[in-house]
Every structure is written in structure tokens, then in C-alpha cells.
C-alpha positions, 0 to 999 in steps of 0.5 A, spaced: 170 618 746 177 622 744 178 623 752 177 616 753 182 614 748 187 619 751 186 615 758 187 608 755 193 611 751 196 614 757 194 608 762 198 603 756 204 608 756 204 608 764 203 600 764 209 599 759 214 604 763 212 601 770 214 594 767 220 597 763 222 600 770 221 593 774 225 590 768 231 594 768 231 594 776 231 586 776 237 586 770 241 592 773 241 588 780 243 581 777 236 578 778 236 574 772 243 571 773 241 569 780 234 566 778 238 560 775 237 557 782 232 557 788 238 558 792 240 564 788 233 567 788 233 567 795 240 570 796 238 575 791 231 577 795 235 577 802 240 582 799 234 588 799 233 587 807 229 591 810 225 591 803 225 584 801 218 583 801 217 589 796 223 586 792 219 579 792 213 582 790 216 585 784 220 578 783 213 574 783 210 580 778 216 579 773 215 571 773 208 573 770 209 579 766 217 578 764 221 572 766 219 565 764 220 563 771 214 558 775 211 562 780 210 556 784 218 555 785 219 562 787 213 562 792 216 556 795 223 559 796 219 565 799 216 561 804 223 559 806 224 566 807 218 569 810 213 564 812 207 560 809 202 566 809 206 572 807 209 569 801 202 566 799 199 573 800 205 576 796 205 571 791 198 571 790 197 578 789 203 579 784 200 573 780 193 576 780 196 583 778 200 580 773 195 576 770 190 582 769 196 586 766 198 581 761 191 579 759 189 587 758 196 588 754 194 583 749 187 586 749 189 593 747 195 591 743 193 585 740 197 580 736 203 584 736 204 584 743 202 576 744 206 574 738 212 577 742 211 572 748 207 566 745 210 562 740 206 560 734 206 553 736 203 554 743 198 559 740 195 554 735 195 549 740 191 553 745 187 559 742 182 556 739 180 551 745 180 558 749 175 561 745 171 554 745 171 552 752 172 559 755 171 558 763 171 551 763 178 551 760 181 557 763 179 554 770 182 547 769 188 550 766 189 555 772 188 549 777 193 544 775 200 545 774 201 542 767 200 548 763 203 555 761 198 559 765 202 566 764 202 565 756 194 562 757 193 569 760 196 573 754 192 568 749 185 569 753 186 577 752 185 575 744 178 572 745 172 576 747 172 574 755 171 580 759 176 583 763 171 582 770 170 575 768 177 573 767 179 576 773 174 572 777 176 566 774 183 568 776 182 570 783 178 563 784 183 558 781 190 561 781 192 562 788 190 554 790 197 552 787 201 557 790 198 556 797 200 549 796 207 551 794 208 556 800 206 550 804 211 546 802 216 551 802 215 553 809 215 545 811 208 546 813 206 540 809 210 535 806 208 531 799 211 525 797 213 523 790 208 518 790 202 523 792 204 528 787 204 523 782 197 521 784 195 528 784 198 529 777 194 523 774 187 525 778 188 532 775 190 530 768 184 525 768 179 531 770 182 535 765 181 530 759 173 529 762 172 536 762 174 538 755 170 532 753 164 534 757 165 541 759 160 544 754 154 539 757 156 540 764 156 547 763 149 547 760 146 543 765 149 548 770 146 554 767 139 550 766 139 549 773 141 556 775 135 558 770 130 555 775 
């Protein structure tokens, strides 16, 4: 047990050092000033050619763990530089990794860590819902771009949801919005404003229905799987 605790502590320290190193690198190279606009982010990434892909991955990881920058926006910017699929794969990998990292840090460090990133207002609004609705709530939050996904990953770490279960939910749900953003950024698809509005309304309606009937749907699905 003592050796296991030592491994956890060593892993925690290493994770914090790596994240701190990424933060210092971005800070010293002017990322946070460049992040004020999409053009600034693009110029910042291209400065590091031929290592632009690696820097883009670090930027996307930072957008989840460190910097409050929507990953969808930076994914669209990356798609202009690298194309749809490279930008999507780099972003999806970084977002999944970042989601697991903040979940794990919240699980290990508890409220002391979560409180540094999540306001009490956001915590009061979502934490109890995550505990009650669990998979249904998390899946819908990650599928639709109306919620603070990264902050909810932190709050999920304060619940009894297991890390493997959380990872499956993230892998199955978070990449879809990033794929659309990458496709739009690379001009593979163009989404008019009216279509975005309809998608948003449909997503909101589905979310509200799932919050009201989610427990019943989940119970029925589980009952079917038992037979």
C-alpha cells in the first residue's frame, strides 16, 4: 500500500511539473497575448515550423487544462493551417487527454484543486446534477456546445464516476463537435447561421427532455440489456 501511494504521489508531482512546464512555455513564447484572436493563434502556431503540429497539440491541451479557450475555435484555426483531419486528430487527442488529466487531478486533489478553476456558482449549478444524472448528463453536455465542458470534467472528478467509465464517455462524445469545427475551419462544410440556430434549438430540446426523462430511458435500456 505504501509503494502504491508513493507511485500516486510521484505521478501527481510529474503531472503537475509537466503542466507547469507547458504553461511556462506558452507564457514565455507569448501564447496568451496571441490567444486574443484566431489570427493571433494561427500566427503563433506557424512561428514554430517545423514543430507546428506539436505546438498546436500543446495549445489544445492547454485549452482544456490551463487556458479558458474553446477547443472548437482553435480546432477551426488549426484546420486552416493543417487541414481537416490532422487538426481534428490532434485536437481530439489533446482534448481527451486533457479531460482525463483534469478529472484525475480533481479526483486526487479534491475540492482544493477544483475550487481554483470552478467558481462556486458553476459548482452549485452542475455538481449535484452530475451526481444524480451521471452518464446521461455528461454525454449530452459533451455532445452539445452550450456548457463549460472542461469545468464539468473537473466536477466529474469529485463524484464517484470511475475513470474508465468517464474515459469511455469522453471518447464517444467530445470528438464530434471538434470534427464539425475542423470541417468548418477547413471549408469542407459550410454551416449557415439559420442551420446553426436550428441545431442549437434541437440540441437544447433534446437536453431538456433527457434531463427530465433520462432516468426512465436509462432504466428501460438497462432492463432490455438484462434480457
